[in-house]
N, CA, C and O atoms as a GROMACS GRO file, in nm:
protein
  320
    1MET      N    1   0.085  -0.116   0.000
    1MET     CA    2   0.000   0.000   0.000
    1MET      C    3   0.090   0.123   0.000
    1MET      O    4   0.189   0.129   0.073
    2SER      N    5   0.056   0.220  -0.082
    2SER     CA    6   0.138   0.339  -0.094
    2SER      C    7   0.128   0.426   0.031
    2SER      O    8   0.034   0.415   0.110
    3THR      N    9   0.227   0.510   0.048
    3THR     CA   10   0.229   0.602   0.162
    3THR      C   11   0.109   0.695   0.157
    3THR      O   12   0.049   0.726   0.260
    4ASP      N   13   0.074   0.741   0.036
    4ASP     CA   14  -0.042   0.830   0.022
    4ASP      C   15  -0.170   0.760   0.067
    4ASP      O   16  -0.254   0.821   0.134
    5SER      N   17  -0.186   0.634   0.031
    5SER     CA   18  -0.305   0.558   0.072
    5SER      C   19  -0.309   0.543   0.223
    5SER      O   20  -0.414   0.556   0.285
    6GLN      N   21  -0.194   0.515   0.282
    6GLN     CA   22  -0.188   0.500   0.427
    6GLN      C   23  -0.224   0.631   0.497
    6GLN      O   24  -0.296   0.631   0.596
    7LYS      N   25  -0.173   0.743   0.444
    7LYS     CA   26  -0.206   0.874   0.502
    7LYS      C   27  -0.355   0.902   0.493
    7LYS      O   28  -0.415   0.952   0.588
    8GLU      N   29  -0.415   0.868   0.378
    8GLU     CA   30  -0.558   0.890   0.360
    8GLU      C   31  -0.639   0.806   0.460
    8GLU      O   32  -0.738   0.855   0.516
    9ILE      N   33  -0.599   0.683   0.480
    9ILE     CA   34  -0.669   0.597   0.576
    9ILE      C   35  -0.656   0.652   0.716
    9ILE      O   36  -0.756   0.664   0.788
   10TRP      N   37  -0.534   0.686   0.757
   10TRP     CA   38  -0.515   0.737   0.893
   10TRP      C   39  -0.586   0.870   0.914
   10TRP      O   40  -0.624   0.902   1.027
   11ALA      N   41  -0.604   0.948   0.808
   11ALA     CA   42  -0.678   1.074   0.820
   11ALA      C   43  -0.826   1.047   0.847
   11ALA      O   44  -0.895   1.132   0.904
   12SER      N   45  -0.875   0.930   0.806
   12SER     CA   46  -1.015   0.894   0.825
   12SER      C   47  -1.042   0.822   0.957
   12SER      O   48  -1.157   0.800   0.994
   13VAL      N   49  -0.937   0.787   1.026
   13VAL     CA   50  -0.951   0.709   1.150
   13VAL      C   51  -0.983   0.802   1.266
   13VAL      O   52  -0.919   0.906   1.284
   14LYS      N   53  -1.083   0.764   1.345
   14LYS     CA   54  -1.115   0.837   1.468
   14LYS      C   55  -1.016   0.791   1.574
   14LYS      O   56  -1.009   0.672   1.607
   15GLN      N   57  -0.941   0.886   1.626
   15GLN     CA   58  -0.840   0.853   1.727
   15GLN      C   59  -0.905   0.848   1.865
   15GLN      O   60  -0.970   0.942   1.909
   16SER      N   61  -0.885   0.738   1.931
   16SER     CA   62  -0.931   0.717   2.068
   16SER      C   63  -0.840   0.612   2.129
   16SER      O   64  -0.734   0.582   2.074
   17ALA      N   65  -0.880   0.558   2.242
   17ALA     CA   66  -0.799   0.451   2.302
   17ALA      C   67  -0.782   0.336   2.204
   17ALA      O   68  -0.677   0.272   2.198
   18GLN      N   69  -0.887   0.310   2.126
   18GLN     CA   70  -0.884   0.207   2.023
   18GLN      C   71  -0.920   0.275   1.891
   18GLN      O   72  -1.037   0.305   1.868
   19PRO      N   73  -0.822   0.301   1.802
   19PRO     CA   74  -0.852   0.368   1.676
   19PRO      C   75  -0.962   0.294   1.599
   19PRO      O   76  -0.967   0.172   1.599
   20CYS      N   77  -1.049   0.372   1.534
   20CYS     CA   78  -1.165   0.313   1.468
   20CYS      C   79  -1.184   0.376   1.330
   20CYS      O   80  -1.179   0.498   1.316
   21LEU      N   81  -1.205   0.294   1.229
   21LEU     CA   82  -1.236   0.340   1.094
   21LEU      C   83  -1.380   0.298   1.064
   21LEU      O   84  -1.410   0.179   1.056
   22TYR      N   85  -1.466   0.395   1.050
   22TYR     CA   86  -1.607   0.366   1.028
   22TYR      C   87  -1.631   0.316   0.886
   22TYR      O   88  -1.563   0.358   0.792
   23LEU      N   89  -1.728   0.228   0.870
   23LEU     CA   90  -1.760   0.169   0.741
   23LEU      C   91  -1.795   0.275   0.638
   23LEU      O   92  -1.750   0.267   0.524
   24ALA      N   93  -1.873   0.374   0.676
   24ALA     CA   94  -1.912   0.480   0.582
   24ALA      C   95  -1.790   0.555   0.531
   24ALA      O   96  -1.782   0.588   0.413
   25LYS      N   97  -1.695   0.582   0.620
   25LYS     CA   98  -1.574   0.652   0.578
   25LYS      C   99  -1.485   0.561   0.492
   25LYS      O  100  -1.422   0.608   0.397
   26SER      N  101  -1.480   0.434   0.525
   26SER     CA  102  -1.395   0.343   0.449
   26SER      C  103  -1.448   0.324   0.308
   26SER      O  104  -1.370   0.300   0.215
   27ALA      N  105  -1.579   0.333   0.288
   27ALA     CA  106  -1.637   0.318   0.155
   27ALA      C  107  -1.596   0.433   0.064
   27ALA      O  108  -1.594   0.417  -0.058
   28ALA      N  109  -1.565   0.547   0.122
   28ALA     CA  110  -1.528   0.664   0.042
   28ALA      C  111  -1.378   0.668   0.010
   28ALA      O  112  -1.335   0.753  -0.068
   29LEU      N  113  -1.300   0.580   0.068
   29LEU     CA  114  -1.156   0.580   0.044
   29LEU      C  115  -1.125   0.536  -0.098
   29LEU      O  116  -1.189   0.447  -0.154
   30LYS      N  117  -1.026   0.601  -0.155
   30LYS     CA  118  -0.979   0.563  -0.289
   30LYS      C  119  -0.852   0.483  -0.272
   30LYS      O  120  -0.751   0.534  -0.221
   31ILE      N  121  -0.856   0.359  -0.313
   31ILE     CA  122  -0.741   0.271  -0.298
   31ILE      C  123  -0.692   0.234  -0.438
   31ILE      O  124  -0.766   0.180  -0.519
   32ALA      N  125  -0.565   0.265  -0.463
   32ALA     CA  126  -0.507   0.239  -0.594
   32ALA      C  127  -0.488   0.089  -0.615
   32ALA      O  128  -0.444   0.017  -0.524
   33LEU      N  129  -0.520   0.044  -0.734
   33LEU     CA  130  -0.500  -0.096  -0.771
   33LEU      C  131  -0.396  -0.104  -0.881
   33LEU      O  132  -0.383  -0.011  -0.961
   34PRO      N  133  -0.321  -0.213  -0.886
   34PRO     CA  134  -0.225  -0.227  -0.995
   34PRO      C  135  -0.299  -0.245  -1.128
   34PRO      O  136  -0.417  -0.280  -1.129
   35PRO      N  137  -0.231  -0.222  -1.239
   35PRO     CA  138  -0.294  -0.243  -1.370
   35PRO      C  139  -0.347  -0.386  -1.383
   35PRO      O  140  -0.298  -0.478  -1.317
   36LEU      N  141  -0.447  -0.404  -1.468
   36LEU     CA  142  -0.513  -0.533  -1.484
   36LEU      C  143  -0.414  -0.644  -1.520
   36LEU      O  144  -0.426  -0.756  -1.471
   37ALA      N  145  -0.317  -0.613  -1.606
   37ALA     CA  146  -0.218  -0.715  -1.645
   37ALA      C  147  -0.138  -0.762  -1.523
   37ALA      O  148  -0.110  -0.881  -1.509
   38GLU      N  149  -0.102  -0.668  -1.437
   38GLU     CA  150  -0.028  -0.705  -1.316
   38GLU      C  151  -0.116  -0.783  -1.220
   38GLU      O  152  -0.069  -0.877  -1.155
   39GLN      N  153  -0.242  -0.745  -1.209
   39GLN     CA  154  -0.336  -0.820  -1.125
   39GLN      C  155  -0.344  -0.964  -1.174
   39GLN      O  156  -0.347  -1.058  -1.094
   40SER      N  157  -0.350  -0.982  -1.305
   40SER     CA  158  -0.356  -1.117  -1.363
   40SER      C  159  -0.231  -1.197  -1.329
   40SER      O  160  -0.240  -1.315  -1.297
   41ARG      N  161  -0.115  -1.132  -1.337
   41ARG     CA  162   0.010  -1.201  -1.301
   41ARG      C  163   0.011  -1.239  -1.153
   41ARG      O  164   0.057  -1.347  -1.117
   42ILE      N  165  -0.041  -1.151  -1.069
   42ILE     CA  166  -0.047  -1.179  -0.926
   42ILE      C  167  -0.138  -1.299  -0.900
   42ILE      O  168  -0.102  -1.389  -0.823
   43VAL      N  169  -0.254  -1.301  -0.963
   43VAL     CA  170  -0.348  -1.412  -0.946
   43VAL      C  171  -0.285  -1.542  -0.994
   43VAL      O  172  -0.298  -1.646  -0.928
   44ALA      N  173  -0.217  -1.538  -1.108
   44ALA     CA  174  -0.152  -1.658  -1.161
   44ALA      C  175  -0.046  -1.709  -1.064
   44ALA      O  176  -0.034  -1.829  -1.041
   45ARG      N  177   0.032  -1.618  -1.008
   45ARG     CA  178   0.138  -1.658  -0.914
   45ARG      C  179   0.080  -1.715  -0.786
   45ARG      O  180   0.128  -1.816  -0.734
   46VAL      N  181  -0.025  -1.652  -0.734
   46VAL     CA  182  -0.090  -1.702  -0.613
   46VAL      C  183  -0.147  -1.841  -0.639
   46VAL      O  184  -0.135  -1.930  -0.554
   47THR      N  185  -0.209  -1.860  -0.754
   47THR     CA  186  -0.264  -1.992  -0.791
   47THR      C  187  -0.152  -2.096  -0.796
   47THR      O  188  -0.168  -2.208  -0.747
   48GLU      N  189  -0.040  -2.057  -0.856
   48GLU     CA  190   0.076  -2.147  -0.865
   48GLU      C  191   0.127  -2.184  -0.725
   48GLU      O  192   0.157  -2.300  -0.698
   49LEU      N  193   0.135  -2.086  -0.638
   49LEU     CA  194   0.184  -2.112  -0.502
   49LEU      C  195   0.086  -2.196  -0.421
   49LEU      O  196   0.127  -2.280  -0.341
   50ARG      N  197  -0.044  -2.173  -0.442
   50ARG     CA  198  -0.144  -2.256  -0.372
   50ARG      C  199  -0.134  -2.401  -0.417
   50ARG      O  200  -0.147  -2.493  -0.335
   51THR      N  201  -0.112  -2.422  -0.546
   51THR     CA  202  -0.095  -2.558  -0.599
   51THR      C  203   0.029  -2.622  -0.537
   51THR      O  204   0.025  -2.739  -0.497
   52LEU      N  205   0.137  -2.547  -0.530
   52LEU     CA  206   0.260  -2.598  -0.470
   52LEU      C  207   0.238  -2.634  -0.323
   52LEU      O  208   0.285  -2.738  -0.277
   53CYS      N  209   0.167  -2.549  -0.250
   53CYS     CA  210   0.137  -2.578  -0.109
   53CYS      C  211   0.056  -2.706  -0.095
   53CYS      O  212   0.083  -2.787  -0.006
   54GLN      N  213  -0.042  -2.726  -0.182
   54GLN     CA  214  -0.122  -2.848  -0.177
   54GLN      C  215  -0.036  -2.971  -0.206
   54GLN      O  216  -0.050  -3.074  -0.141
   55GLN      N  217   0.054  -2.958  -0.304
   55GLN     CA  218   0.144  -3.070  -0.335
   55GLN      C  219   0.233  -3.102  -0.215
   55GLN      O  220   0.256  -3.218  -0.184
   56LEU      N  221   0.281  -2.999  -0.148
   56LEU     CA  222   0.365  -3.021  -0.029
   56LEU      C  223   0.286  -3.085   0.084
   56LEU      O  224   0.336  -3.173   0.154
   57ARG      N  225   0.159  -3.041   0.102
   57ARG     CA  226   0.074  -3.104   0.205
   57ARG      C  227   0.053  -3.252   0.172
   57ARG      O  228   0.057  -3.337   0.261
   58ASP      N  229   0.029  -3.281   0.044
   58ASP     CA  230   0.008  -3.420   0.003
   58ASP      C  231   0.133  -3.504   0.029
   58ASP      O  232   0.123  -3.616   0.079
   59LYS      N  233   0.250  -3.449  -0.004
   59LYS     CA  234   0.375  -3.523   0.019
   59LYS      C  235   0.399  -3.544   0.168
   59LYS      O  236   0.447  -3.649   0.210
   60LEU      N  237   0.365  -3.445   0.248
   60LEU     CA  238   0.381  -3.458   0.393
   60LEU      C  239   0.288  -3.567   0.447
   60LEU      O  240   0.328  -3.645   0.533
   61THR      N  241   0.166  -3.572   0.398
   61THR     CA  242   0.071  -3.676   0.439
   61THR      C  243   0.124  -3.814   0.400
   61THR      O  244   0.118  -3.908   0.480
   62GLN      N  245   0.177  -3.826   0.279
   62GLN     CA  246   0.234  -3.953   0.234
   62GLN      C  247   0.354  -3.992   0.321
   62GLN      O  248   0.368  -4.109   0.357
   63ALA      N  249   0.438  -3.896   0.354
   63ALA     CA  250   0.556  -3.925   0.436
   63ALA      C  251   0.515  -3.971   0.575
   63ALA      O  252   0.576  -4.063   0.631
   64ARG      N  253   0.413  -3.908   0.631
   64ARG     CA  254   0.365  -3.949   0.764
   64ARG      C  255   0.308  -4.091   0.758
   64ARG      O  256   0.330  -4.171   0.849
   65HIS      N  257   0.236  -4.122   0.651
   65HIS     CA  258   0.180  -4.256   0.635
   65HIS      C  259   0.293  -4.358   0.625
   65HIS      O  260   0.288  -4.464   0.688
   66THR      N  261   0.394  -4.327   0.544
   66THR     CA  262   0.508  -4.417   0.529
   66THR      C  263   0.581  -4.435   0.662
   66THR      O  264   0.622  -4.546   0.696
   67GLN      N  265   0.596  -4.327   0.736
   67GLN     CA  266   0.662  -4.334   0.867
   67GLN      C  267   0.585  -4.426   0.961
   67GLN      O  268   0.645  -4.506   1.033
   68THR      N  269   0.453  -4.414   0.961
   68THR     CA  270   0.370  -4.500   1.046
   68THR      C  271   0.385  -4.646   1.007
   68THR      O  272   0.399  -4.733   1.093
   69GLN      N  273   0.382  -4.673   0.876
   69GLN     CA  274   0.398  -4.811   0.829
   69GLN      C  275   0.534  -4.867   0.868
   69GLN      O  276   0.544  -4.982   0.911
   70LEU      N  277   0.638  -4.787   0.853
   70LEU     CA  278   0.772  -4.834   0.889
   70LEU      C  279   0.783  -4.860   1.039
   70LEU      O  280   0.846  -4.958   1.080
   71ALA      N  281   0.724  -4.775   1.119
   71ALA     CA  282   0.727  -4.794   1.264
   71ALA      C  283   0.653  -4.922   1.302
   71ALA      O  284   0.700  -4.997   1.388
   72GLN      N  285   0.538  -4.946   1.240
   72GLN     CA  286   0.462  -5.068   1.269
   72GLN      C  287   0.541  -5.191   1.228
   72GLN      O  288   0.544  -5.290   1.301
   73ALA      N  289   0.604  -5.187   1.111
   73ALA     CA  290   0.683  -5.301   1.065
   73ALA      C  291   0.801  -5.325   1.158
   73ALA      O  292   0.836  -5.440   1.186
   74TRP      N  293   0.863  -5.218   1.206
   74TRP     CA  294   0.976  -5.231   1.296
   74TRP      C  295   0.933  -5.295   1.428
   74TRP      O  296   1.003  -5.381   1.482
   75VAL      N  297   0.818  -5.253   1.480
   75VAL     CA  298   0.766  -5.310   1.605
   75VAL      C  299   0.732  -5.457   1.585
   75VAL      O  300   0.764  -5.541   1.670
   76GLU      N  301   0.666  -5.490   1.474
   76GLU     CA  302   0.630  -5.629   1.446
   76GLU      C  303   0.755  -5.716   1.433
   76GLU      O  304   0.759  -5.828   1.483
   77GLN      N  305   0.857  -5.663   1.366
   77GLN     CA  306   0.981  -5.739   1.348
   77GLN      C  307   1.053  -5.756   1.482
   77GLN      O  308   1.111  -5.862   1.509
   78ALA      N  309   1.050  -5.655   1.565
   78ALA     CA  310   1.116  -5.664   1.695
   78ALA      C  311   1.044  -5.762   1.786
   78ALA      O  312   1.107  -5.829   1.868
   79ALA      N  313   0.911  -5.772   1.772
   79ALA     CA  314   0.832  -5.862   1.857
   79ALA      C  315   0.842  -6.007   1.810
   79ALA      O  316   0.811  -6.098   1.886
   80ALA      N  317   0.883  -6.028   1.687
   80ALA     CA  318   0.888  -6.164   1.633
   80ALA      C  319   1.007  -6.243   1.682
   80ALA      O  320   1.024  -6.359   1.644
   0.00000   0.00000   0.00000
């Protein structure tokens, strides 16, 4: 967020013990957005990273399953 945007937001905040930004004031704020092409690149990158995170979660689940199987086999072999 740009410094100008931050200044505009803080100018709209009611200062008290707990700073408050009212919904009506926040609706009037002008927030700059990146160009559409850049937004598309951001969405594509986020999608790519979410896919990577899911793949990592899947691999972690598989590794935990393998670890459990190996531990069970080790216990069975030790008991035999």
